[in-house]
N, C-alpha and C positions, 0 to 999 in steps of 0.2 A: 592669457593663462590664470588662472585662479589660482590663488596658493594658501592654505591655512594649516599651522601644524604640523607640517610632515605631510600633507595631503595637497597633492597636487593634480587640479582638473582641467584636461586640454576640452573646450567646449568647440572647437572647429575639427580636432581629429577625435574626439568623443572618445576620451582616454583617460585615464586613471590611475599615478602613479601614488603609492606609501612608502616613503621613504626608500625611492628610486626603484623600487619594485613594480611591475604593472599588477595591477588590480583588476581580471573580469567582469564586467558586471551587466545585464541587460540593458537594453535603451532605455528603459524604462525607471529602475535602480540608476543608470547614470541622472537621468534629468531629475529626480528627485533630491541626488547629493548636489547637483549644480544648483538648484533652488536654495537648500538649504548651507552651502558654502557660503552662497554669495550672499544672503541674509547676518552673515558676521555676525552670528552668534546671538541674532534677533529671533523673533517668535515669526513663524511663518503660520498665517491662518491658513484653515482648509480650503478654502474658498481660490486663493492665491496657489496652491501647489494642486488642486484641480485645475484652474485655468492653465496651468503652468507647464504642469509636469505629469497630469493623471488623462487616461483617455476617458471620450466620455462615455463607451459601452461600460467601462471599468465599475467597480458597487463604489457608490459615493459617501458612502458609511465610512471614512477614516478617521483613525486618532492619529492625525497630522496636526489637527487642530494643538496650540501650544508647543508642540516640539521644537528642540533647538538641536542646534551644532555643538555638541559641548566641547571638542577637540576647539573648534575656530572662534571659540566669547572673546578670547585673550590675543588673536590677530586683529589685525587692521590694514585694509587696504581697498580699494576701488569697487565695488558692486561687481562690474563686470558684464560679459553679456550675458542672455540665459534667454534661452528661445524653447516654446513648448516642443516637445517630441510627440506626436499623436502614433501610440504604439495600437497595434490591432493584438491579438492573443495570438496571430501564428508568429508576430516576430519578438515574442518571449525567449526563446532561444539564441543561447551565445554566438556570436559573426564568428563563423571560421571561414579562413583561409583554407582554399580546396586545395588538398595533398593527390599523391599517388594514389589511385583507386586499392584495395585489398588483391585484386584480378591482378594487375599489373605490376604489383609486389611480389604476389607469390610466382605469378611468370619470370618474372627477373631472377626470384630464389632459383626457380627451377634449372632454368638454363646457365646462373651460376653456379649448378651442380656440377654442368653436365663439362663445363669449361674447368671446372677444376679438377673434374674426373680425368679427363683429356688430357690436363696439362700434366696430372702425374703421370699417366700412362708414359706420356713423350720423356720423362723425367727418367722413368724407369730404364726406356731402351737405351738412353743415353748414358746412364749411370752403369749399366750393367752389358749393354752390347757395343755400342757406337765407340765407345772413349778406347775400347781394347785393340779396335783397328788400326795398325801404326798406317802413318802420312807417308806418302812418297811410292815412287812407282815400286810395284813390286810384281816378280818373275820368277814363276815357279820351274825348273827344268829338269823334266823326265830322264832316267837313262837312257831311252833308245834316242836321246839328243834330240827330241821336240822339247818346246816350252810354251806357257802359257800366261797370260797378265793377269793378276790376282786385283779386283778393285778396290784401292784405298779409300782411307776415311772420307774423303772428298767426292769421289765416285758416290759413295755411299748416301753421304748429304745431298748431292746433287738429283740423284734417282729419290732419295727419300721424303724431300721436304715440301716437292710441288705436291704430289698425292695425297698426304698426308696436311697439308694446309686445305685443301680442297674440303676433306671428308671432315677435318675439324669445324669449317666455316657452317658444311651440310650439316654437322650435330648440332650449330650451335640453332640454324632458322629453324631445325626440328623439333628441337626443344623448345623454344619461344613460340611455336605455332602448337606444340603440344602442349606447352604449360599454360597457353591461355585458354584453348581448349579443356583442360583436365581443371585447372582452377575455376571456369567458369560452371562445371558441374557440379565440385565441390561447394560451390558457393550459392550456387539455386537456390537452397532451402533460406540461407538468409536473405534473396530476396521479399521470399513470401514470407516471416518473418517482416521486417521492412512495409510490406505491403499490408501486413496486419495491424502493427503499431501508428500506421499512419492513420489508419480509419480510427483506432481506437484513440487517438490524439483529438480526432475530428469527430467527435460521440459516438459513433456506428462500435458497439461494445458487443455485435451479435456475431460479428464476424470472427471465425476461427483459421486458426493455421493449418491443423491438420494432414500435417506430413506423413505420408504412403513410405512402406518399408520397415525394414528392420530397426532394432534399436540401435541406436549412435549417438554421440553426441549431439548433434546438431536436432537427433529428433524429443532427445530426452528435456533439450533448451525447449521447441516447439511445444510440448506437451505440458511443460512448466506454464508458460506463456500463456497457451489454453487454460488450464485451470486457474490463472492469475486472470483473466478475463473471466471466466465463469463466477468468479469468487466477487470480482469486479461487477460485474452486472448484476448479481443477486444485491450487491450491497447498495448499488444505487438507485435500484427499484425498491428496495427497503425503505432506502430512504427520502424517497417520493413519495412513497404510501405513507412513511409515517409524518412527512409534511404535511401533507394532504389530511388526514388523520387528526395530527395536532390542531390545524388552523381550525380544522371544524368544531373540535374538544373545545379549545380556546376560546372561539365567537360563542358560542351555547352560553356561556354561563354569563358572558357577557349582555348577548342578547337577553336574558332572562330580566340581568340586572335594572336593563334601559325601561324593559316594558312595567316593570314593576314601579320604578319613578315614572312614566309617564301617566302611569294610573294613577298613582299617588297626586301628580299635578294636578290632575283632571278632576279629582274627586278628592273637596274639601275634608268631608268627611274621614278620609280615610283613619284606621287605628294606627297610630305611629308608632306603639309597641310591638303590634302587628306586624309591619313594616320592617321594622329595625330586625324584629327575627328572622323573617326569612332574607335579608339581605345577609344579614350574618352566614344564614346558611349555604348561599349561596356562595358567599365569600369562601367559607372556609373550602368548600368544594374545590373551588378557585386556586387555593394555595396548595391544597391535595395533589392537585394536577400538576401544577407547576413544581412541586419537591420533587411528586413522580419523575418529569420530563428531566428534571435533571439529574436523576440519580438513573436514569437509563441513558444519559449523555455519558454518565462517569463512570458507570459498566462497560458502556461502548471500548472506551478508551485501553489504551494496552495499561498492563500491571506495571507502576513504580518499580515496586519491592516486592518479594515473596519471602512468608513465616511461613515458620512449621504451627499448621491450624493440625487441632480435632475434632472431627465434628461431629462427636458426639457430646461434646461438650457445649457445642453451637447449639445444639437440639435441648440441649438441657434448661438452657440460656433461654430459648424460644419459648418453651414450653411451661418456663416459670413466670416468664413475664406475660403469655397469652393465658393464663388458667384462669383470671377474672373475668374475663371474654369469653372464654369455653364454658364457665359456667351458668354464665348468664342464655348462654345457647344451650343449655341443658348437652351438651356433648361430651362425651369422655375421653381422655385422651390415653393412650397406653405407649409406652417407651419400651424398647427391645433396644438398646445402646451397647455397642461393642467399641471401641478404639478404632477409630478409623482417621487418619493421619495424613493429611495432606501439605501443602505450601501454595500459598496463595495472598492475597490481599483478607486480611482479618475480620476489616470494617465491612467491605462486598459480601467477603463466605456468610457472616453475620447474618444481611440482609436477607440473602437468598436464602436462609435457613427461615426467618421468621416471616417470610412472604409464602412460603410452602406452607407451614403451617395456620398461618394465619388465612391465605387459600381453602387450605383442609377444612378449617371449623365454619367458614362463610357457607361455602357449597355444601352442606350437610343437609340432614335430614332435620326437619322441623322441630321432632321430639327424639329422643333419644340416638340420637346420632353417635359415633365415633370415628375414632383419630388412633391411628398406629404409625408410631416412628421410630423405624430403626436404622443402626450403622453397622454396618457393615466394611472391612477390609480383606483384599487381596496383596498376592507380591508386587503388583504396579498398579494399583485403585484402592482408592478410597469410595463409597459409597453410602449415601444416604437417600432411602426409599419413605417415603408419607402417603400413609394410604388414608383414603377416608369414607364414608358411605353415603348415598349418595340417589338422587337420581339416578335412571339407567341412561348413560351415554352412547352414540354414536362413533364408532371408532373415525368416523369422516370429519365428525365437530371436532371430537378430540386433536386431529392434527391441525387445526387453528388456534388456538388457545393460549400457544405463546407469539401469536402477533398480537403486536400493539394495537391498542382501543380494542379488539374484540368484546365484544360484550355481548353473549346469545340470551337464552334463557336463562343462563346460572345466573350472571350479574342482575340482569333484570330482575329476576326473582327474587331475588335475596337484598335487592336495592343495595348494597355497598360496592365501595370501589370503584376505578376512574380506569379498566379495563388494560393497566399494564405490569400489574403484581406479576404473572408467568413472565410478559417478557421481559423482565425485567432480570426476573430468575435465568432466564434462555440468553442473557447478553452476558451475565455472571459465570454461567458456565461456560460459554462461549470464550470471553477472555483467558479462562483457566485453562482455555484446551480441554475440556470435559466433553462428555455427551447430558445429555436430556430426555429421558425415553418419557411419554403420558403414556398409558394405556386404560383402556375402561378396565374399571374394576369388574368382579364376576356381581352379579346379581344387586348391580348400582353404587356409581361414584367411581374414583378414579385414580389413579395409583401414578405416584412421580417419581420417576429412580433419577437422579443429579451423580452423574460418575466421574470423580477425578483423578487427574494421575497422582500418581503418588511424592 
């Protein structure tokens, strides 16, 4: 038994108590806590934690090195026993003792209702009928001298109780059987939900519950679960594509840098100043890529707070900031601002506006280009519309512009950006629960509309 500062660990029963109260932990969490408590406030290396408490299939990149158990630093006791617990991914759930199934509990509930109803009926018969029948011998004498005997209370009870008991027992049996059958039919959708959840936990996100029939609580739950799987499958697919593209994009400048250095090492006559300039250019591109990746990761997170924001003010700030860039490219910027108030993260919304305006300036005509920025407000939404001239675009190509690292003819031709500008905009709009629409502009160019709820 290990105990430090009110935390008691039983390594044999694998139980943890804090101030006398049981604390449920997974097997891996228990193993980590046991190692830290046994360290008695000392430093636990990452290698020791991996060897004694971590699964060989788990992520080896852990911040366990240098971790301490502060509540245990002031306590002193023997090290105690500790042993590794290899834990597989399927054993992370908390162990639970098996109780009565929901089907059995519903069945017993149905039977209990029948028993209670029968008992109430019998009580009514007793209260309003049998108790008014007198006990003892009852004889009726007729005027013609004849007589007859009337059953008293005891006679009625002897005649009433046996068949009533039999019928009552039959009702209980029928209630149990019928309740078992009805509960099974009612809970059948839950079995399908469980099967879908089990498949999802094993990595299969393509399976759907798809309950048939008219809408009810189970089908509402099924539809919500299917929508969650749709979103999860889409998100996982996007993350996989993003990871593959990010790896490729990060590897490219490193490969270029290595090639330049190898060539310089092989050729002593290499111009050092020219080499430094090229390396600085490649390095600046890599820094811009990493910063864009960090911004994209931030945009994917949920909002910590929401503040009132006027999109028209953000649009004016973006135009003012990018005015020298627009002048250098010969692009005229026109604004048509109206107050368009929404709520959200002002830094993200400012970045969204800046990306849209910068994208419109970069992907424009070589000469005499134009950008029009409008902000509008309705009862339930605020809109930011950025329209720019440019090459004629196909609708099928426009639909891919919000994908990460999407660099078609637009980016390659103009030689600017890393292919994350509109992807960041789409993530910012999505985290604000808005809508982003891209459409080819008649005559060439692009029209981007960001619609955010008020």
